[in-house]
Structures are given as C-alpha cells and as structure tokens.
N, C-alpha and C positions, 0 to 999 in steps of 0.2 A: 552269393543266394540274396535273393531278393527280400526273404519276408525274415521279420524278427524270431528268434529263437528261444528257448530256456535250455538247461544244462544242468544235471544233477547226476551224482554217483548213487545208483543203486545195486544194495545189497539184495541178489536174488538167492536164496540155498545154497549159499556158503559163497556166492561166486559173485566177486562187483564189476560192474557193466558203467563207461558212462552210457548218459542218453541224452541227446539232444532233439527238442522237439522242435517243431515249428511252430508259434503262436496262433497263425493267421490259416493254417491249410490242415485241416483237421487227420488226422493217421499220420501225416507227415512227419518221421523220425529218424535217426542215425542213431545205432549204435555200438560202439569199440572198447578194447582198453582204456586205449587213452581218451582224452578230449579231443584230440585231431583226427581220432579214427571217428570217432561219433558225427564229427562236424563235416568230415568225407562224406560221410554214407552222408547225412543228410541234406546235403547238397545235390550229389547226385542223384537222390529222389525227389526232392524238392523239384529240380529240371524234367527227371521223367513226369511228375506228376504234371508240370506245366504245360510240356511238349503233348500231353495224352488230351489236356483239358484243351488244348487250342483243336488238335484234329477232331474232340469231337466237338467242338462249338459247347463246351461246359465253359458256367463264368470262373472269370478266377478271382477268389478272395482282395481286397484292397487294400495296397501298400499302405502298413501303418508307419505314421510321421509322427516320434515321441517331439512331442514341443517343451523345451523347456522353458521353464517361470522366467522369467525378469524381475527384479527387485529395481525400483528408481533409489530406492533409500529416503526416500519421503515417506512418512506414515502421518495419520492422524490420531490426536493419543487424547481419549476424555478419562480424568479422574476427578476426585471430589477438589470441589473448591480449596477447599482446606490442606488436601495435599497439595495442590498446585502450589501456595501459599509456601510451606516448608520449601519444598524444593526449591522453589525461587529465593528463599530467603538462604538455605545449605551452599545452593550455587554462588552467591554474592560471596558468603564468604567466606569460599575457595576461590572465588578471585576468576570464574569461567560461569559460561553462558547456560542459562537453562538447558539447551539444545547438548551442550557438553554433560553437562550432569546425568541427564537421562542418558546421554550416548552412554555412558562410562557403565551406567546400574546395566544397561540392557549386556551391555560386552562382560563385563561382571558374573552377569546370570547366566547368560548364553555356554560361559568357559566351563561355568562351572560343572557341567554334564561332559565336559571333554578334557578336563583335567587330571591326570592321576593325581592322587592324595600326596604322595611324595613328591612329585612335583609342587604342589602347592605349600607344604611344607618348605619345600629349596629356597622359593623365590620368598617366604617370608621369614624365613633364616637372615636372605641375604642383605634383606631393606632391616631388619633389627641391628646385622654388622654395619650396614653403612652408616646407622643413625651412631653407635658406639663410635667407627674411626673418627665419625665429623664430630663429639663430643671429646674424645682424647687429641685430637688434634686442634680445641680451642674453640674451635668453629661454632656456628650456629648450629644448632642439630634441625634437621630437614622436617619440611614444614608439609606431612603426608595428608591426604585426602582422607577423611571417615571412611570411603570407599577402602581405599586401603588398607587400612586399621582394622576395620569388622571384616573387608571384604579382600582377601591378600591375592585374588585373579585380577587384581589392575596391576600396570607395569607403571605406571607414570607419577612425578612425587613436584609441587610447585616447587618452580625454581625463585629463586627473588624477584624475578617480574611475573608478579600473580598472574599475567593473560595466556604466560608459556609455559609449557607443558614438555618436558623430556624425562625422554627412558630410563629407568633404573634399569644398570646393570648388574 
C-alpha cells in the first residue's frame, strides 16, 4: 500500500469486524474478520482507486511522509539565580557536574511516570539492603546522593572516587 492507514475493531449490532481505513484517500477502507483480511481488502481497494484516478485524470492525494523528531541532547534551561546556586552547590557536594546533577533530576522525574510502584519499592529495598550489608561487613556505608534518598528512581551511587558513578545492582 502507498498510503498510511488506521485500524480499529468495530462492534456493529453485536458483530465485531476489523476496519482498516486510508488516512489520505477518502472513503477507501477494508473490512474483515481479522486485521489481515481488512488490510488485504484495503490494499485491493486502494489499488483500484489509484487505477481509476489515473484512467480518469483525477489528482491523487500526496503520500504523507511522517517525520520523526530528532533530539540533539542539548537544551537551554532558564531557572532562577537562587535555584541555580542551590543546584550548583548540591552538585559540588555530590562531586558531580551541574550538568550531571540536572540530568539525574530529569531522568528521575521522567521515569516516575513509567516505573510501576512495585519496581520503585524493590529498587529502594535493594539500596537499603546494600547499605545494611556494607555496615555488617564493617565497611564504610555507601554515600548516596540526595536524589537517591529522596527519589528512588536513580540507579547510581557515588563511589570512593567522587567523580565516578557506578550502577547499583
């Protein structure tokens, strides 16, 4: 098929049918008991409409090419001078760059909507168990960033080298 389409399962008077409809060619659709049948009929109908349009010198709609957005990973951020200062100081205390600090916050906030609560609790439980194991072994407790304590979506802990971050298992 040349044109994009949408697919839906329609319930009409107790009978369920798949309907595939062309997005660019009005009144061009296919119906079937399965998605495959509906697409097959749509393809046949599209071909017939294109042939008829060419034979009768009717214009055909343009084929829509969907452009996906590309992101460079760079952005400009405007925040209050006070928040800038607080973030810079917090990043310095954690031994990370301000850029990394902001990135960690965005990642944590973005994942909040996508991680089920059960997984969040499991990650928090693992971090707590890691701390307990380190304490029982007589080793220095892990030094977690406040983002981890306040926000269990972050998966990193600071190591002895304050500029290096390693994933927490």
